[in-house]
C-alpha positions in Angstrom: 28.8 27.0 -46.5 28.6 29.7 -49.0 25.9 30.4 -51.6 27.4 31.9 -54.7 24.6 34.5 -55.3 25.0 36.2 -51.9 26.4 39.7 -51.6 29.2 40.9 -49.3 29.0 39.9 -45.6 27.4 40.3 -43.2 24.7 37.8 -44.2 21.5 38.0 -42.3 18.9 35.3 -43.3 15.4 35.0 -42.2 15.2 33.0 -39.0 13.2 30.2 -40.6 15.8 29.9 -43.5 18.7 29.9 -41.0 17.0 27.3 -38.9 16.4 25.1 -41.9 20.1 25.4 -42.9 21.3 24.7 -39.4 18.9 21.8 -39.1 20.4 20.1 -42.1 24.0 20.8 -40.9 23.0 19.0 -37.6 21.6 16.1 -39.6 24.8 15.8 -41.6 26.8 15.8 -38.4 24.7 13.3 -36.5 26.3 10.1 -37.9 29.7 11.5 -36.9 28.4 12.3 -33.4 27.0 8.8 -32.9 30.2 7.1 -34.2 32.5 9.2 -32.1 30.9 7.7 -29.0 31.3 4.3 -30.4 35.0 4.9 -30.9 35.9 6.9 -27.8 33.3 6.0 -25.2 29.9 7.4 -24.1 31.7 10.1 -22.2 32.1 12.2 -25.4 28.3 12.5 -25.6 28.5 14.3 -22.3 31.0 16.7 -23.8 28.6 17.4 -26.7 25.7 18.0 -24.3 27.8 20.4 -22.1 28.8 22.3 -25.2 25.3 22.6 -26.5 23.9 23.8 -23.1 26.7 26.2 -22.6 26.4 27.8 -26.0 22.6 28.0 -25.9 22.6 29.4 -22.4 25.2 32.1 -23.4 23.0 33.1 -26.3 19.9 33.3 -24.1 21.6 35.4 -21.5 23.1 37.7 -24.2 19.7 38.3 -25.9 18.1 38.9 -22.5 20.7 41.5 -21.6 20.2 43.3 -24.9 16.4 43.0 -24.7 16.4 41.2 -28.1 14.1 38.4 -29.2 15.8 35.1 -29.3 15.3 33.4 -32.7 16.2 29.8 -31.8 18.0 29.5 -35.2 20.1 26.5 -34.1 23.3 28.2 -35.0 24.7 27.9 -31.5 24.0 24.2 -31.5 26.1 23.8 -34.7 28.9 25.8 -33.1 28.8 23.6 -30.0 28.9 20.4 -32.1 31.8 21.5 -34.3 33.8 22.8 -31.4 33.4 19.5 -29.5 34.4 17.6 -32.6 37.7 19.5 -32.4 38.4 18.5 -28.8 40.5 15.5 -27.8 38.4 12.6 -26.4 40.3 13.0 -23.1 39.1 16.6 -22.7 37.7 17.5 -19.2 34.2 18.7 -18.8 35.2 22.4 -18.5 36.8 22.6 -21.9 33.5 22.8 -23.8 32.3 25.3 -21.2 35.2 27.7 -21.6 35.4 27.2 -25.4 31.6 27.6 -25.7 31.5 30.9 -23.8 34.3 32.4 -25.8 32.8 31.1 -29.1 29.3 32.6 -28.6 30.0 35.7 -26.5 33.3 36.9 -27.9 33.6 35.5 -31.4 30.0 35.7 -32.4 28.0 38.2 -30.3 30.7 40.8 -29.7 30.8 41.3 -33.4 27.0 41.6 -33.9 25.7 38.1 -33.8 25.0 35.6 -36.6 26.2 36.8 -40.0 28.5 39.5 -38.6 31.2 37.3 -37.0 34.4 37.3 -39.2 35.8 34.2 -37.5 34.3 30.8 -37.3 33.0 30.6 -33.7 33.8 26.9 -33.2 37.4 27.4 -34.3 37.7 30.5 -32.3 36.6 28.6 -29.2 39.1 25.9 -30.0 41.9 28.4 -30.5 41.4 29.8 -27.0 41.5 26.3 -25.5 44.8 25.6 -27.4 46.2 28.8 -25.9 45.1 28.0 -22.4 45.7 24.2 -22.4 48.2 23.5 -25.1 49.5 20.1 -24.0 46.0 18.7 -23.2 44.5 19.9 -26.4 47.1 18.0 -28.4 46.7 14.7 -26.7 45.5 12.1 -29.1 43.3 9.2 -28.1 43.1 5.9 -30.0 39.6 4.3 -30.2 38.6 1.5 -28.1 35.1 0.4 -29.5 32.4 -0.3 -28.7 31.6 2.7 -26.5 34.5 2.0 -24.1 36.0 4.8 -22.0 39.4 5.9 -23.2 42.1 5.0 -20.6 44.5 7.7 -19.5 47.5 5.9 -20.9 45.9 5.8 -24.4 46.5 9.5 -25.1 50.2 9.6 -25.6 50.8 7.9 -29.0 52.1 9.8 -32.0 49.4 11.1 -34.3 48.9 9.4 -37.7 50.3 12.6 -39.4 53.4 12.4 -37.2 53.9 8.8 -38.1 53.6 9.6 -41.8 56.8 11.8 -41.5 58.7 8.6 -40.7 57.0 6.0 -43.1 54.3 5.8 -45.6 50.9 4.5 -44.4 50.0 0.9 -45.3 46.7 0.0 -47.1 45.3 -1.2 -43.9 46.2 2.1 -42.2 44.6 4.1 -45.0 41.4 2.0 -44.7 41.3 2.6 -40.9 41.8 6.3 -41.6 38.9 6.3 -44.1 36.6 4.4 -41.7 37.7 6.2 -38.6 39.5 3.6 -36.5 42.6 5.8 -35.9 43.8 8.2 -33.2 42.4 11.7 -33.4 40.0 14.2 -32.0 36.4 13.4 -31.2 34.8 14.1 -34.6 37.6 14.2 -37.1 38.6 10.5 -37.6 35.9 9.1 -40.0 36.5 10.4 -43.5 33.6 8.2 -44.7 31.0 9.8 -42.4 32.4 13.3 -43.2 32.0 12.6 -46.9 28.4 11.4 -46.3 27.8 14.7 -44.5 29.2 16.5 -47.5 26.8 14.7 -49.8 23.9 15.7 -47.6 24.9 19.4 -47.7 25.5 19.3 -51.4 22.1 17.6 -52.1 20.3 20.2 -49.9 22.4 23.0 -51.8 23.7 24.3 -48.5 27.3 24.4 -49.7 29.1 23.9 -53.1 32.0 21.6 -53.7 34.3 24.5 -54.6 36.0 25.3 -51.3 36.4 21.7 -50.0 37.7 20.4 -53.3 40.3 23.2 -53.8 41.5 22.8 -50.2 41.9 19.0 -50.7 43.6 19.4 -54.1 46.0 22.0 -52.8 47.0 19.8 -49.8 47.4 16.8 -52.2 49.8 18.7 -54.4 51.7 20.1 -51.4 52.0 16.6 -49.9 53.2 15.2 -53.2 56.0 17.7 -53.3 57.1 17.9 -49.7 56.5 14.3 -48.3 59.2 12.7 -50.4 62.9 12.8 -49.5 64.8 12.7 -52.8 61.7 12.1 -54.9 58.1 13.0 -54.8 55.8 11.3 -52.3 53.9 8.1 -53.1 50.2 8.0 -53.5 49.6 6.5 -50.0 51.3 9.4 -48.3 49.3 11.9 -50.3 46.0 10.2 -49.5 47.0 9.9 -45.9 47.5 13.6 -45.7 44.0 14.2 -47.0 42.3 11.7 -44.8 44.2 12.6 -41.6 44.4 15.5 -39.1 40.9 16.9 -39.5 41.4 18.1 -43.0 38.0 16.9 -44.3 36.1 18.1 -41.2 37.6 21.5 -41.6 37.2 21.7 -45.3 33.6 20.6 -45.4 32.0 22.0 -42.2 34.2 25.0 -41.2 35.9 26.6 -44.1 32.5 26.9 -45.8 30.9 29.0 -43.1 28.8 31.7 -44.7 29.9 34.7 -42.7 33.6 34.1 -42.6 34.3 33.0 -46.2 34.3 35.1 -49.4 31.1 35.6 -51.4 32.4 35.5 -55.0 33.6 32.5 -56.9 37.0 33.9 -57.5 37.2 35.0 -53.9 36.3 31.5 -52.8 39.0 30.0 -55.0 41.7 32.3 -53.6 40.5 31.7 -50.0 40.4 27.9 -50.4 43.8 27.7 -52.2 45.5 29.7 -49.5 43.9 27.6 -46.8 45.5 24.6 -48.4 48.8 26.4 -48.7 48.8 27.3 -45.0 47.9 23.7 -44.0 50.9 22.5 -45.9 53.1 25.2 -44.2 51.8 24.3 -40.8 52.1 20.5 -41.3 55.6 20.4 -42.8 57.3 23.4 -41.2 55.4 23.8 -38.0 55.8 21.8 -34.8 52.3 20.3 -34.3 51.8 18.3 -37.5 48.3 19.8 -37.8 47.3 23.3 -38.8 43.8 23.0 -40.4 42.1 25.2 -37.7 44.7 27.9 -37.8 44.8 27.9 -41.6 41.0 28.5 -41.7 41.2 31.2 -39.0 44.0 32.9 -40.8 42.0 33.1 -44.0 38.8 34.1 -42.1 40.7 37.2 -41.2 41.6 37.8 -44.8 38.1 37.3 -46.1 37.0 41.0 -45.8 40.1 42.1 -47.8 39.4 39.4 -50.5 35.8 40.5 -50.8 36.9 44.1 -51.1 39.4 43.5 -53.9 37.3 41.0 -55.8 33.9 42.7 -55.4 32.2 44.0 -58.6 32.0 47.7 -59.1 28.5 49.3 -59.2 27.6 50.7 -62.6 29.0 54.2 -62.8 31.4 53.8 -59.9 34.9 55.0 -60.5 37.6 52.3 -60.7 40.1 52.4 -57.8 43.2 50.5 -57.0 42.2 47.1 -55.5 38.7 48.4 -55.2 39.8 50.4 -52.2 38.1 53.8 -51.9 40.6 56.4 -50.7 39.2 59.5 -49.2 41.0 62.8 -49.8 
C-alpha cells in the first residue's frame, strides 16, 4: 500500500487517516476471513481472534510502558489478520500468540512503531514461526466445507505448487484454485476474494496496481521459462503459478505495505520486479515450493537502499555516486 506522492520513509500519518486506511483494509479482508472458516472449519476464527487480542494487548502494554497515548489506529488488527492468513489451518492456538508478540513488539515497536518498521510485521511474525516450527508451518490442509474441522490426516498432501512440478493443472484444478477449493494456508486459497479485496483497495485509492501487477507479470514470465522441460510451459501451468502459493495475497496485501516498500515509481518497479524474481528462485530452486513471504521480506530489507539511490536530489545539492553522501 504505497501512495506515489509520499516522501521517503518513515511515514507517519494522522491517526484518523491511518484508521481510515486500516478500516478499508480490514473490509477488503473480511470476505477472505469468512470464507476461510467455511473452507477449513470454525476453528480458524479462533486463531484470528487470538491473533487480534495478542497484537492489540502487546500494543497497549508497550504504549503503557512508554507512557504514550494509544491511537487505536487498527494497524495491529491488520497485522494480526494477515499473519493468521499465512498460518496453516492446523496451527495450534499458541502460533498466533508467539507470532503476534514478535510482530508487534520486535518488528514494529522496537523500530519506532507504525511507519518506522522496515519489515512487514505480519511476515516477520510468520518468519519467526517458520524458524521455530518449520514442519508444522509447512503442513497443508485441504478444505472440507462447510465449516468442518480439518482432520489431522488431511494435512499431509502435496501442495498444488508441488503437484505442478509433476504435471500441468487441469481446467477444473485451475477453477478450484481461483475459487479457493484447494489445499493451502488459511487465507491464501481464494484468488477470487483476494482480487475483490484488490478492487476495494484500488477504488478507495489505498494502493495502486503497480506493485501487484509487476510481481504477477514477473512470476508469469519466470514460470513460462522454467516450468517447461524441453519447451516453454503451457498457459495452465503459468496461470497455476499465479493463482497458487499465496502469490496474490502477498502481492496485494503485504508487498504494498507503506513503510516497507519504496516511495518512488521507479523504486516500486525495481522492488516489485525483484520480488517476482526471488519468488521464481525460491519456487524453482528452493526446497519448499513457496517463497512469497521471504521474497517480500528480502526486498523489504533492500527498500532503504532503493529509496536512497532513486531519491530525487534537492535543488542545489551536489550529485554523488548512487545518491550516497560520503563524509570526509
